[in-house]
Backbone as XML, in Angstrom:
<?xml version="1.0"?>
<chain id="A" units="angstrom">
  <residue number="1" name="UNK">
    <atom name="N" x="47.204" y="71.578" z="-139.233"/>
    <atom name="CA" x="48.508" y="71.927" z="-139.774"/>
    <atom name="C" x="48.353" y="72.298" z="-141.250"/>
  </residue>
  <residue number="2" name="UNK">
    <atom name="N" x="48.956" y="73.392" z="-141.648"/>
    <atom name="CA" x="48.894" y="73.870" z="-143.020"/>
    <atom name="C" x="49.730" y="72.975" z="-143.930"/>
  </residue>
  <residue number="3" name="UNK">
    <atom name="N" x="49.203" y="72.669" z="-145.127"/>
    <atom name="CA" x="49.991" y="71.877" z="-146.082"/>
    <atom name="C" x="51.098" y="72.744" z="-146.668"/>
  </residue>
  <residue number="4" name="UNK">
    <atom name="N" x="52.193" y="72.102" z="-147.035"/>
    <atom name="CA" x="53.358" y="72.803" z="-147.556"/>
    <atom name="C" x="53.738" y="72.207" z="-148.901"/>
  </residue>
  <residue number="5" name="UNK">
    <atom name="N" x="53.902" y="73.062" z="-149.903"/>
    <atom name="CA" x="54.372" y="72.603" z="-151.204"/>
    <atom name="C" x="55.876" y="72.367" z="-151.114"/>
  </residue>
  <residue number="6" name="UNK">
    <atom name="N" x="56.331" y="71.237" z="-151.619"/>
    <atom name="CA" x="57.739" y="70.870" z="-151.480"/>
    <atom name="C" x="58.509" y="71.040" z="-152.793"/>
  </residue>
  <residue number="7" name="UNK">
    <atom name="N" x="57.931" y="70.602" z="-153.897"/>
    <atom name="CA" x="58.620" y="70.672" z="-155.185"/>
    <atom name="C" x="57.575" y="70.622" z="-156.287"/>
  </residue>
  <residue number="8" name="UNK">
    <atom name="N" x="58.013" y="70.828" z="-157.511"/>
    <atom name="CA" x="57.114" y="70.684" z="-158.655"/>
    <atom name="C" x="57.879" y="70.027" z="-159.798"/>
  </residue>
  <residue number="9" name="UNK">
    <atom name="N" x="57.133" y="69.462" z="-160.718"/>
    <atom name="CA" x="57.721" y="68.839" z="-161.905"/>
    <atom name="C" x="57.044" y="69.423" z="-163.136"/>
  </residue>
  <residue number="10" name="UNK">
    <atom name="N" x="57.823" y="69.648" z="-164.171"/>
    <atom name="CA" x="57.263" y="70.068" z="-165.447"/>
    <atom name="C" x="56.713" y="68.844" z="-166.162"/>
  </residue>
  <residue number="11" name="UNK">
    <atom name="N" x="55.607" y="69.017" z="-166.847"/>
    <atom name="CA" x="55.053" y="67.960" z="-167.687"/>
    <atom name="C" x="55.034" y="68.501" z="-169.109"/>
  </residue>
  <residue number="12" name="UNK">
    <atom name="N" x="55.799" y="67.839" z="-169.989"/>
    <atom name="CA" x="55.934" y="68.276" z="-171.367"/>
    <atom name="C" x="55.333" y="67.229" z="-172.306"/>
  </residue>
  <residue number="13" name="UNK">
    <atom name="N" x="54.187" y="67.502" z="-172.903"/>
    <atom name="CA" x="53.710" y="66.635" z="-173.979"/>
    <atom name="C" x="54.646" y="66.796" z="-175.179"/>
  </residue>
  <residue number="14" name="UNK">
    <atom name="N" x="54.825" y="65.734" z="-175.948"/>
    <atom name="CA" x="55.728" y="65.795" z="-177.091"/>
    <atom name="C" x="55.262" y="64.837" z="-178.185"/>
  </residue>
  <residue number="15" name="UNK">
    <atom name="N" x="55.530" y="65.211" z="-179.424"/>
    <atom name="CA" x="55.164" y="64.369" z="-180.563"/>
    <atom name="C" x="55.960" y="63.067" z="-180.578"/>
  </residue>
  <residue number="16" name="UNK">
    <atom name="N" x="57.257" y="63.163" z="-180.304"/>
    <atom name="CA" x="58.146" y="61.998" z="-180.364"/>
    <atom name="C" x="58.865" y="61.885" z="-179.022"/>
  </residue>
  <residue number="17" name="UNK">
    <atom name="N" x="58.301" y="61.104" z="-178.133"/>
    <atom name="CA" x="58.774" y="61.020" z="-176.750"/>
    <atom name="C" x="60.221" y="60.515" z="-176.662"/>
  </residue>
  <residue number="18" name="UNK">
    <atom name="N" x="60.599" y="59.589" z="-177.529"/>
    <atom name="CA" x="61.972" y="59.044" z="-177.519"/>
    <atom name="C" x="62.961" y="60.101" z="-178.003"/>
  </residue>
  <residue number="19" name="UNK">
    <atom name="N" x="62.621" y="60.793" z="-179.067"/>
    <atom name="CA" x="63.491" y="61.850" z="-179.623"/>
    <atom name="C" x="63.714" y="62.949" z="-178.583"/>
  </residue>
  <residue number="20" name="UNK">
    <atom name="N" x="62.649" y="63.362" z="-177.912"/>
    <atom name="CA" x="62.766" y="64.412" z="-176.905"/>
    <atom name="C" x="63.603" y="63.928" z="-175.723"/>
  </residue>
  <residue number="21" name="UNK">
    <atom name="N" x="63.370" y="62.706" z="-175.268"/>
    <atom name="CA" x="64.156" y="62.143" z="-174.159"/>
    <atom name="C" x="65.631" y="62.074" z="-174.543"/>
  </residue>
  <residue number="22" name="UNK">
    <atom name="N" x="65.929" y="61.661" z="-175.753"/>
    <atom name="CA" x="67.321" y="61.595" z="-176.210"/>
    <atom name="C" x="67.978" y="62.972" z="-176.183"/>
  </residue>
  <residue number="23" name="UNK">
    <atom name="N" x="67.254" y="64.006" z="-176.604"/>
    <atom name="CA" x="67.787" y="65.373" z="-176.565"/>
    <atom name="C" x="68.154" y="65.760" z="-175.134"/>
  </residue>
  <residue number="24" name="UNK">
    <atom name="N" x="67.239" y="65.513" z="-174.214"/>
    <atom name="CA" x="67.497" y="65.896" z="-172.825"/>
    <atom name="C" x="68.647" y="65.088" z="-172.211"/>
  </residue>
  <residue number="25" name="UNK">
    <atom name="N" x="68.786" y="63.841" z="-172.604"/>
    <atom name="CA" x="69.905" y="63.034" z="-172.098"/>
    <atom name="C" x="71.224" y="63.469" z="-172.719"/>
  </residue>
  <residue number="26" name="UNK">
    <atom name="N" x="71.262" y="63.551" z="-174.045"/>
    <atom name="CA" x="72.516" y="63.779" z="-174.748"/>
    <atom name="C" x="72.983" y="65.230" z="-174.699"/>
  </residue>
  <residue number="27" name="UNK">
    <atom name="N" x="72.056" y="66.178" z="-174.708"/>
    <atom name="CA" x="72.412" y="67.593" z="-174.789"/>
    <atom name="C" x="72.303" y="68.330" z="-173.457"/>
  </residue>
  <residue number="28" name="UNK">
    <atom name="N" x="71.367" y="67.893" z="-172.594"/>
    <atom name="CA" x="71.064" y="68.681" z="-171.396"/>
    <atom name="C" x="71.510" y="68.012" z="-170.098"/>
  </residue>
  <residue number="29" name="UNK">
    <atom name="N" x="72.057" y="66.796" z="-170.188"/>
    <atom name="CA" x="72.601" y="66.147" z="-169.005"/>
    <atom name="C" x="71.592" y="65.477" z="-168.089"/>
  </residue>
  <residue number="30" name="UNK">
    <atom name="N" x="70.388" y="65.203" z="-168.581"/>
    <atom name="CA" x="69.374" y="64.505" z="-167.788"/>
    <atom name="C" x="69.526" y="62.992" z="-167.941"/>
  </residue>
  <residue number="31" name="UNK">
    <atom name="N" x="68.992" y="62.254" z="-167.001"/>
    <atom name="CA" x="68.921" y="60.790" z="-167.079"/>
    <atom name="C" x="67.462" y="60.432" z="-167.313"/>
  </residue>
  <residue number="32" name="UNK">
    <atom name="N" x="67.196" y="59.598" z="-168.312"/>
    <atom name="CA" x="65.829" y="59.221" z="-168.658"/>
    <atom name="C" x="65.474" y="57.857" z="-168.078"/>
  </residue>
  <residue number="33" name="UNK">
    <atom name="N" x="64.292" y="57.782" z="-167.487"/>
    <atom name="CA" x="63.735" y="56.516" z="-167.016"/>
    <atom name="C" x="62.401" y="56.336" z="-167.737"/>
  </residue>
  <residue number="34" name="UNK">
    <atom name="N" x="62.314" y="55.244" z="-168.499"/>
    <atom name="CA" x="61.164" y="55.006" z="-169.363"/>
    <atom name="C" x="60.070" y="54.222" z="-168.638"/>
  </residue>
  <residue number="35" name="UNK">
    <atom name="N" x="58.850" y="54.725" z="-168.750"/>
    <atom name="CA" x="57.654" y="54.050" z="-168.240"/>
    <atom name="C" x="56.647" y="53.933" z="-169.386"/>
  </residue>
  <residue number="36" name="UNK">
    <atom name="N" x="57.113" y="53.402" z="-170.507"/>
    <atom name="CA" x="56.296" y="53.375" z="-171.715"/>
    <atom name="C" x="55.246" y="52.268" z="-171.698"/>
  </residue>
  <residue number="37" name="UNK">
    <atom name="N" x="55.360" y="51.319" z="-170.777"/>
    <atom name="CA" x="54.353" y="50.261" z="-170.666"/>
    <atom name="C" x="53.311" y="50.561" z="-169.588"/>
  </residue>
  <residue number="38" name="UNK">
    <atom name="N" x="53.381" y="51.719" z="-168.978"/>
    <atom name="CA" x="52.403" y="52.119" z="-167.956"/>
    <atom name="C" x="51.070" y="52.436" z="-168.635"/>
  </residue>
  <residue number="39" name="UNK">
    <atom name="N" x="50.007" y="52.487" z="-167.845"/>
    <atom name="CA" x="48.689" y="52.851" z="-168.393"/>
    <atom name="C" x="48.730" y="54.205" z="-169.080"/>
  </residue>
  <residue number="40" name="UNK">
    <atom name="N" x="49.508" y="55.113" z="-168.530"/>
    <atom name="CA" x="49.735" y="56.417" z="-169.144"/>
    <atom name="C" x="51.234" y="56.519" z="-169.452"/>
  </residue>
  <residue number="41" name="UNK">
    <atom name="N" x="51.636" y="56.097" z="-170.664"/>
    <atom name="CA" x="53.070" y="56.037" z="-171.007"/>
    <atom name="C" x="53.750" y="57.393" z="-170.820"/>
  </residue>
  <residue number="42" name="UNK">
    <atom name="N" x="54.941" y="57.344" z="-170.216"/>
    <atom name="CA" x="55.702" y="58.568" z="-170.006"/>
    <atom name="C" x="57.168" y="58.232" z="-169.776"/>
  </residue>
  <residue number="43" name="UNK">
    <atom name="N" x="57.987" y="59.259" z="-169.836"/>
    <atom name="CA" x="59.412" y="59.146" z="-169.526"/>
    <atom name="C" x="59.728" y="60.232" z="-168.498"/>
  </residue>
  <residue number="44" name="UNK">
    <atom name="N" x="60.401" y="59.845" z="-167.431"/>
    <atom name="CA" x="60.848" y="60.803" z="-166.423"/>
    <atom name="C" x="62.299" y="61.158" z="-166.700"/>
  </residue>
  <residue number="45" name="UNK">
    <atom name="N" x="62.583" y="62.438" z="-166.687"/>
    <atom name="CA" x="63.936" y="62.947" z="-166.898"/>
    <atom name="C" x="64.420" y="63.548" z="-165.590"/>
  </residue>
  <residue number="46" name="UNK">
    <atom name="N" x="65.603" y="63.141" z="-165.152"/>
    <atom name="CA" x="66.142" y="63.590" z="-163.873"/>
    <atom name="C" x="67.502" y="64.250" z="-164.065"/>
  </residue>
  <residue number="47" name="UNK">
    <atom name="N" x="67.669" y="65.375" z="-163.385"/>
    <atom name="CA" x="68.982" y="66.005" z="-163.276"/>
    <atom name="C" x="69.024" y="66.725" z="-161.930"/>
  </residue>
  <residue number="48" name="UNK">
    <atom name="N" x="69.991" y="66.351" z="-161.109"/>
    <atom name="CA" x="70.128" y="66.923" z="-159.766"/>
    <atom name="C" x="68.802" y="66.753" z="-159.023"/>
  </residue>
  <residue number="49" name="UNK">
    <atom name="N" x="68.161" y="67.837" z="-158.607"/>
    <atom name="CA" x="66.881" y="67.721" z="-157.892"/>
    <atom name="C" x="65.694" y="68.101" z="-158.782"/>
  </residue>
  <residue number="50" name="UNK">
    <atom name="N" x="65.922" y="68.123" z="-160.081"/>
    <atom name="CA" x="64.899" y="68.530" z="-161.040"/>
    <atom name="C" x="64.348" y="67.319" z="-161.785"/>
  </residue>
  <residue number="51" name="UNK">
    <atom name="N" x="63.042" y="67.353" z="-162.067"/>
    <atom name="CA" x="62.412" y="66.288" z="-162.852"/>
    <atom name="C" x="61.500" y="66.905" z="-163.895"/>
  </residue>
  <residue number="52" name="UNK">
    <atom name="N" x="61.562" y="66.340" z="-165.093"/>
    <atom name="CA" x="60.649" y="66.671" z="-166.183"/>
    <atom name="C" x="59.949" y="65.369" z="-166.563"/>
  </residue>
  <residue number="53" name="UNK">
    <atom name="N" x="58.659" y="65.428" z="-166.788"/>
    <atom name="CA" x="57.897" y="64.256" z="-167.201"/>
    <atom name="C" x="57.438" y="64.476" z="-168.638"/>
  </residue>
  <residue number="54" name="UNK">
    <atom name="N" x="57.857" y="63.575" z="-169.521"/>
    <atom name="CA" x="57.440" y="63.639" z="-170.925"/>
    <atom name="C" x="56.231" y="62.738" z="-171.127"/>
  </residue>
  <residue number="55" name="UNK">
    <atom name="N" x="55.225" y="63.245" z="-171.828"/>
    <atom name="CA" x="54.055" y="62.455" z="-172.202"/>
    <atom name="C" x="53.888" y="62.546" z="-173.711"/>
  </residue>
  <residue number="56" name="UNK">
    <atom name="N" x="53.133" y="61.618" z="-174.256"/>
    <atom name="CA" x="52.882" y="61.624" z="-175.688"/>
    <atom name="C" x="51.731" y="62.581" z="-176.002"/>
  </residue>
  <residue number="57" name="UNK">
    <atom name="N" x="51.897" y="63.367" z="-177.061"/>
    <atom name="CA" x="50.898" y="64.382" z="-177.393"/>
    <atom name="C" x="49.805" y="63.869" z="-178.319"/>
  </residue>
  <residue number="58" name="UNK">
    <atom name="N" x="49.826" y="62.583" z="-178.638"/>
    <atom name="CA" x="48.823" y="61.984" z="-179.527"/>
    <atom name="C" x="48.680" y="62.736" z="-180.842"/>
  </residue>
  <residue number="59" name="UNK">
    <atom name="N" x="49.824" y="63.111" z="-181.410"/>
    <atom name="CA" x="49.832" y="63.731" z="-182.733"/>
    <atom name="C" x="49.662" y="65.239" z="-182.745"/>
  </residue>
  <residue number="60" name="UNK">
    <atom name="N" x="49.442" y="65.841" z="-181.593"/>
    <atom name="CA" x="49.293" y="67.297" z="-181.551"/>
    <atom name="C" x="50.663" y="67.947" z="-181.447"/>
  </residue>
  <residue number="61" name="UNK">
    <atom name="N" x="50.895" y="68.982" z="-182.279"/>
    <atom name="CA" x="52.150" y="69.723" z="-182.278"/>
    <atom name="C" x="52.319" y="70.453" z="-180.943"/>
  </residue>
  <residue number="62" name="UNK">
    <atom name="N" x="53.541" y="70.518" z="-180.466"/>
    <atom name="CA" x="53.853" y="71.309" z="-179.275"/>
    <atom name="C" x="53.806" y="72.785" z="-179.673"/>
  </residue>
  <residue number="63" name="UNK">
    <atom name="N" x="53.033" y="73.569" z="-178.932"/>
    <atom name="CA" x="52.957" y="75.007" z="-179.187"/>
    <atom name="C" x="53.480" y="75.725" z="-177.946"/>
  </residue>
  <residue number="64" name="UNK">
    <atom name="N" x="54.653" y="76.341" z="-178.060"/>
    <atom name="CA" x="55.240" y="77.033" z="-176.905"/>
    <atom name="C" x="54.367" y="78.196" z="-176.429"/>
  </residue>
  <residue number="65" name="UNK">
    <atom name="N" x="54.510" y="78.551" z="-175.161"/>
    <atom name="CA" x="53.721" y="79.641" z="-174.581"/>
    <atom name="C" x="53.858" y="80.944" z="-175.354"/>
  </residue>
  <residue number="66" name="UNK">
    <atom name="N" x="55.068" y="81.252" z="-175.835"/>
    <atom name="CA" x="55.261" y="82.520" z="-176.539"/>
    <atom name="C" x="54.440" y="82.581" z="-177.822"/>
  </residue>
  <residue number="67" name="UNK">
    <atom name="N" x="54.188" y="81.404" z="-178.447"/>
    <atom name="CA" x="53.352" y="81.369" z="-179.648"/>
    <atom name="C" x="51.866" y="81.416" z="-179.290"/>
  </residue>
  <residue number="68" name="UNK">
    <atom name="N" x="51.492" y="80.740" z="-178.218"/>
    <atom name="CA" x="50.088" y="80.728" z="-177.797"/>
    <atom name="C" x="49.638" y="82.064" z="-177.222"/>
  </residue>
  <residue number="69" name="UNK">
    <atom name="N" x="50.504" y="82.680" z="-176.408"/>
    <atom name="CA" x="50.087" y="83.831" z="-175.618"/>
    <atom name="C" x="50.870" y="85.111" z="-175.888"/>
  </residue>
  <residue number="70" name="UNK">
    <atom name="N" x="51.878" y="85.052" z="-176.768"/>
    <atom name="CA" x="52.644" y="86.247" z="-177.102"/>
    <atom name="C" x="53.922" y="86.417" z="-176.314"/>
  </residue>
  <residue number="71" name="UNK">
    <atom name="N" x="54.062" y="85.709" z="-175.201"/>
    <atom name="CA" x="55.292" y="85.746" z="-174.415"/>
    <atom name="C" x="55.213" y="84.632" z="-173.377"/>
  </residue>
  <residue number="72" name="UNK">
    <atom name="N" x="56.311" y="84.451" z="-172.655"/>
    <atom name="CA" x="56.341" y="83.478" z="-171.566"/>
    <atom name="C" x="57.211" y="82.276" z="-171.880"/>
  </residue>
  <residue number="73" name="UNK">
    <atom name="N" x="57.886" y="81.821" z="-170.837"/>
    <atom name="CA" x="58.688" y="80.610" z="-170.933"/>
    <atom name="C" x="57.784" y="79.396" z="-170.714"/>
  </residue>
  <residue number="74" name="UNK">
    <atom name="N" x="58.297" y="78.235" z="-171.075"/>
    <atom name="CA" x="57.551" y="76.990" z="-170.868"/>
    <atom name="C" x="57.979" y="76.291" z="-169.591"/>
  </residue>
  <residue number="75" name="UNK">
    <atom name="N" x="59.121" y="76.681" z="-169.057"/>
    <atom name="CA" x="59.597" y="76.179" z="-167.765"/>
    <atom name="C" x="60.641" y="77.147" z="-167.249"/>
  </residue>
  <residue number="76" name="UNK">
    <atom name="N" x="60.782" y="77.159" z="-165.924"/>
    <atom name="CA" x="61.791" y="78.017" z="-165.299"/>
    <atom name="C" x="62.438" y="77.205" z="-164.188"/>
  </residue>
  <residue number="77" name="UNK">
    <atom name="N" x="63.742" y="76.986" z="-164.316"/>
    <atom name="CA" x="64.484" y="76.226" z="-163.321"/>
    <atom name="C" x="65.376" y="77.170" z="-162.524"/>
  </residue>
  <residue number="78" name="UNK">
    <atom name="N" x="65.260" y="77.115" z="-161.208"/>
    <atom name="CA" x="66.114" y="77.898" z="-160.329"/>
    <atom name="C" x="67.462" y="77.181" z="-160.256"/>
  </residue>
  <residue number="79" name="UNK">
    <atom name="N" x="68.522" y="77.915" z="-160.514"/>
    <atom name="CA" x="69.840" y="77.306" z="-160.574"/>
    <atom name="C" x="70.917" y="78.297" z="-160.152"/>
  </residue>
  <residue number="80" name="UNK">
    <atom name="N" x="72.024" y="77.764" z="-159.720"/>
    <atom name="CA" x="73.198" y="78.573" z="-159.406"/>
    <atom name="C" x="74.257" y="78.289" z="-160.468"/>
  </residue>
  <residue number="81" name="UNK">
    <atom name="N" x="75.308" y="79.067" z="-160.475"/>
    <atom name="CA" x="76.416" y="78.875" z="-161.415"/>
    <atom name="C" x="75.930" y="78.891" z="-162.870"/>
  </residue>
  <residue number="82" name="UNK">
    <atom name="N" x="75.133" y="79.903" z="-163.199"/>
    <atom name="CA" x="74.585" y="79.987" z="-164.554"/>
    <atom name="C" x="75.672" y="80.078" z="-165.620"/>
  </residue>
  <residue number="83" name="UNK">
    <atom name="N" x="76.791" y="80.739" z="-165.316"/>
    <atom name="CA" x="77.865" y="80.856" z="-166.310"/>
    <atom name="C" x="78.334" y="79.471" z="-166.744"/>
  </residue>
  <residue number="84" name="UNK">
    <atom name="N" x="78.605" y="78.600" z="-165.755"/>
    <atom name="CA" x="79.058" y="77.240" z="-166.055"/>
    <atom name="C" x="77.981" y="76.439" z="-166.785"/>
  </residue>
  <residue number="85" name="UNK">
    <atom name="N" x="76.749" y="76.596" z="-166.343"/>
    <atom name="CA" x="75.656" y="75.838" z="-166.957"/>
    <atom name="C" x="75.435" y="76.281" z="-168.403"/>
  </residue>
  <residue number="86" name="UNK">
    <atom name="N" x="75.452" y="77.587" z="-168.643"/>
    <atom name="CA" x="75.290" y="78.072" z="-170.009"/>
    <atom name="C" x="76.424" y="77.552" z="-170.894"/>
  </residue>
  <residue number="87" name="UNK">
    <atom name="N" x="77.651" y="77.600" z="-170.394"/>
    <atom name="CA" x="78.801" y="77.117" z="-171.162"/>
    <atom name="C" x="78.642" y="75.622" z="-171.483"/>
  </residue>
  <residue number="88" name="UNK">
    <atom name="N" x="78.200" y="74.846" z="-170.508"/>
    <atom name="CA" x="77.957" y="73.415" z="-170.721"/>
    <atom name="C" x="76.952" y="73.190" z="-171.853"/>
  </residue>
  <residue number="89" name="UNK">
    <atom name="N" x="75.867" y="73.966" z="-171.859"/>
    <atom name="CA" x="74.834" y="73.782" z="-172.883"/>
    <atom name="C" x="75.308" y="74.268" z="-174.246"/>
  </residue>
  <residue number="90" name="UNK">
    <atom name="N" x="76.068" y="75.363" z="-174.273"/>
    <atom name="CA" x="76.654" y="75.838" z="-175.540"/>
    <atom name="C" x="77.569" y="74.757" z="-176.114"/>
  </residue>
  <residue number="91" name="UNK">
    <atom name="N" x="78.399" y="74.137" z="-175.260"/>
    <atom name="CA" x="79.306" y="73.078" z="-175.707"/>
    <atom name="C" x="78.557" y="71.848" z="-176.199"/>
  </residue>
  <residue number="92" name="UNK">
    <atom name="N" x="77.307" y="71.677" z="-175.783"/>
    <atom name="CA" x="76.478" y="70.558" z="-176.236"/>
    <atom name="C" x="75.607" y="70.939" z="-177.427"/>
  </residue>
  <residue number="93" name="UNK">
    <atom name="N" x="75.851" y="72.127" z="-177.991"/>
    <atom name="CA" x="75.099" y="72.633" z="-179.149"/>
    <atom name="C" x="73.613" y="72.834" z="-178.871"/>
  </residue>
  <residue number="94" name="UNK">
    <atom name="N" x="73.282" y="73.204" z="-177.632"/>
    <atom name="CA" x="71.913" y="73.579" z="-177.303"/>
    <atom name="C" x="71.729" y="75.036" z="-177.720"/>
  </residue>
  <residue number="95" name="UNK">
    <atom name="N" x="70.598" y="75.342" z="-178.333"/>
    <atom name="CA" x="70.328" y="76.688" z="-178.821"/>
    <atom name="C" x="70.046" y="77.635" z="-177.642"/>
  </residue>
  <residue number="96" name="UNK">
    <atom name="N" x="70.883" y="78.660" z="-177.509"/>
    <atom name="CA" x="70.688" y="79.697" z="-176.499"/>
    <atom name="C" x="69.900" y="80.817" z="-177.175"/>
  </residue>
  <residue number="97" name="UNK">
    <atom name="N" x="68.716" y="81.130" z="-176.655"/>
    <atom name="CA" x="67.905" y="82.182" z="-177.272"/>
    <atom name="C" x="68.053" y="83.518" z="-176.543"/>
  </residue>
  <residue number="98" name="UNK">
    <atom name="N" x="68.440" y="83.462" z="-175.279"/>
    <atom name="CA" x="68.754" y="84.668" z="-174.511"/>
    <atom name="C" x="69.957" y="84.344" z="-173.640"/>
  </residue>
  <residue number="99" name="UNK">
    <atom name="N" x="71.062" y="85.015" z="-173.910"/>
    <atom name="CA" x="72.278" y="84.779" z="-173.134"/>
    <atom name="C" x="72.109" y="85.304" z="-171.717"/>
  </residue>
  <residue number="100" name="UNK">
    <atom name="N" x="72.990" y="84.838" z="-170.850"/>
    <atom name="CA" x="72.951" y="85.201" z="-169.443"/>
    <atom name="C" x="72.938" y="86.721" z="-169.266"/>
  </residue>
  <residue number="101" name="UNK">
    <atom name="N" x="71.944" y="87.203" z="-168.521"/>
    <atom name="CA" x="71.841" y="88.628" z="-168.231"/>
    <atom name="C" x="71.015" y="88.839" z="-166.971"/>
  </residue>
  <residue number="102" name="UNK">
    <atom name="N" x="70.991" y="90.078" z="-166.515"/>
    <atom name="CA" x="70.143" y="90.466" z="-165.389"/>
    <atom name="C" x="68.865" y="91.063" z="-165.963"/>
  </residue>
  <residue number="103" name="UNK">
    <atom name="N" x="67.721" y="90.549" z="-165.514"/>
    <atom name="CA" x="66.435" y="90.979" z="-166.049"/>
    <atom name="C" x="65.910" y="92.210" z="-165.311"/>
  </residue>
  <residue number="104" name="UNK">
    <atom name="N" x="64.858" y="92.798" z="-165.856"/>
    <atom name="CA" x="64.218" y="93.936" z="-165.198"/>
    <atom name="C" x="63.341" y="93.497" z="-164.022"/>
  </residue>
  <residue number="105" name="UNK">
    <atom name="N" x="63.267" y="92.200" z="-163.765"/>
    <atom name="CA" x="62.559" y="91.690" z="-162.581"/>
    <atom name="C" x="63.537" y="91.061" z="-161.584"/>
  </residue>
  <residue number="106" name="UNK">
    <atom name="N" x="64.790" y="91.506" z="-161.660"/>
    <atom name="CA" x="65.844" y="91.153" z="-160.696"/>
    <atom name="C" x="66.222" y="89.677" z="-160.667"/>
  </residue>
  <residue number="107" name="UNK">
    <atom name="N" x="66.210" y="89.028" z="-161.804"/>
    <atom name="CA" x="66.722" y="87.668" z="-161.919"/>
    <atom name="C" x="67.949" y="87.674" z="-162.821"/>
  </residue>
  <residue number="108" name="UNK">
    <atom name="N" x="68.879" y="86.801" z="-162.516"/>
    <atom name="CA" x="70.020" y="86.536" z="-163.395"/>
    <atom name="C" x="69.664" y="85.245" z="-164.101"/>
  </residue>
  <residue number="109" name="UNK">
    <atom name="N" x="69.539" y="85.281" z="-165.435"/>
    <atom name="CA" x="69.032" y="84.103" z="-166.141"/>
    <atom name="C" x="69.523" y="84.037" z="-167.581"/>
  </residue>
  <residue number="110" name="UNK">
    <atom name="N" x="69.403" y="82.823" z="-168.146"/>
    <atom name="CA" x="69.564" y="82.623" z="-169.577"/>
    <atom name="C" x="68.465" y="81.671" z="-170.030"/>
  </residue>
  <residue number="111" name="UNK">
    <atom name="N" x="68.218" y="81.637" z="-171.337"/>
    <atom name="CA" x="67.093" y="80.870" z="-171.874"/>
    <atom name="C" x="67.566" y="80.028" z="-173.048"/>
  </residue>
  <residue number="112" name="UNK">
    <atom name="N" x="67.136" y="78.767" z="-173.053"/>
    <atom name="CA" x="67.452" y="77.863" z="-174.166"/>
    <atom name="C" x="66.161" y="77.470" z="-174.879"/>
  </residue>
  <residue number="113" name="UNK">
    <atom name="N" x="66.324" y="76.923" z="-176.076"/>
    <atom name="CA" x="65.189" y="76.349" z="-176.795"/>
    <atom name="C" x="65.423" y="74.853" z="-176.911"/>
  </residue>
  <residue number="114" name="UNK">
    <atom name="N" x="64.456" y="74.056" z="-176.483"/>
    <atom name="CA" x="64.627" y="72.607" z="-176.569"/>
    <atom name="C" x="64.250" y="72.102" z="-177.956"/>
  </residue>
  <residue number="115" name="UNK">
    <atom name="N" x="64.339" y="70.816" z="-178.151"/>
    <atom name="CA" x="64.121" y="70.201" z="-179.454"/>
    <atom name="C" x="62.680" y="70.353" z="-179.952"/>
  </residue>
  <residue number="116" name="UNK">
    <atom name="N" x="61.745" y="70.621" z="-179.027"/>
    <atom name="CA" x="60.338" y="70.802" z="-179.395"/>
    <atom name="C" x="59.941" y="72.278" z="-179.499"/>
  </residue>
  <residue number="117" name="UNK">
    <atom name="N" x="60.907" y="73.191" z="-179.355"/>
    <atom name="CA" x="60.628" y="74.611" z="-179.486"/>
    <atom name="C" x="60.264" y="75.307" z="-178.185"/>
  </residue>
  <residue number="118" name="UNK">
    <atom name="N" x="60.280" y="74.577" z="-177.070"/>
    <atom name="CA" x="59.990" y="75.207" z="-175.775"/>
    <atom name="C" x="61.137" y="76.111" z="-175.362"/>
  </residue>
  <residue number="119" name="UNK">
    <atom name="N" x="60.817" y="77.237" z="-174.732"/>
    <atom name="CA" x="61.830" y="78.098" z="-174.153"/>
    <atom name="C" x="61.902" y="77.798" z="-172.668"/>
  </residue>
  <residue number="120" name="UNK">
    <atom name="N" x="63.091" y="77.444" z="-172.212"/>
    <atom name="CA" x="63.318" y="77.078" z="-170.816"/>
    <atom name="C" x="64.368" y="78.022" z="-170.240"/>
  </residue>
  <residue number="121" name="UNK">
    <atom name="N" x="64.000" y="78.675" z="-169.139"/>
    <atom name="CA" x="64.912" y="79.617" z="-168.480"/>
    <atom name="C" x="65.599" y="78.945" z="-167.305"/>
  </residue>
  <residue number="122" name="UNK">
    <atom name="N" x="66.834" y="79.363" z="-167.076"/>
    <atom name="CA" x="67.629" y="78.937" z="-165.910"/>
    <atom name="C" x="68.052" y="80.213" z="-165.208"/>
  </residue>
  <residue number="123" name="UNK">
    <atom name="N" x="67.575" y="80.414" z="-163.989"/>
    <atom name="CA" x="67.881" y="81.666" z="-163.330"/>
    <atom name="C" x="67.728" y="81.611" z="-161.830"/>
  </residue>
  <residue number="124" name="UNK">
    <atom name="N" x="67.974" y="82.771" z="-161.231"/>
    <atom name="CA" x="67.846" y="82.905" z="-159.775"/>
    <atom name="C" x="67.654" y="84.394" z="-159.467"/>
  </residue>
  <residue number="125" name="UNK">
    <atom name="N" x="66.959" y="84.656" z="-158.379"/>
    <atom name="CA" x="66.738" y="86.021" z="-157.918"/>
    <atom name="C" x="68.065" y="86.623" z="-157.496"/>
  </residue>
  <residue number="126" name="UNK">
    <atom name="N" x="68.297" y="87.883" z="-157.883"/>
    <atom name="CA" x="69.512" y="88.601" z="-157.516"/>
    <atom name="C" x="69.182" y="89.491" z="-156.322"/>
  </residue>
  <residue number="127" name="UNK">
    <atom name="N" x="70.070" y="89.488" z="-155.323"/>
    <atom name="CA" x="69.837" y="90.319" z="-154.126"/>
    <atom name="C" x="69.957" y="91.785" z="-154.433"/>
  </residue>
</chain>
């Protein structure tokens, strides 16, 4: 029987794991569960069926993909009702770097910048 991929989780190293978790809870609507006493300390962030895992970067600055490679998001979440979601994030003072639009690769998406400078897209394929 062929194996089947079911889901994926983003893993975000961060300089200040508590500060980043607070941003995602207070601004982005995630719930944080702390595992800071584990052998590999981390915080899991949950929203709906999405999970982000924060790890400590041991003093290394977060460098977003666009800075490392010239372009690219750091995460892409498939979502519906982007208008409502974008409005929710605007009302929470989350920085919108690309407002909701239709891309040249047939996605309807918008992009935010998180507290560590990562660009995160929320979108879905358009028929």
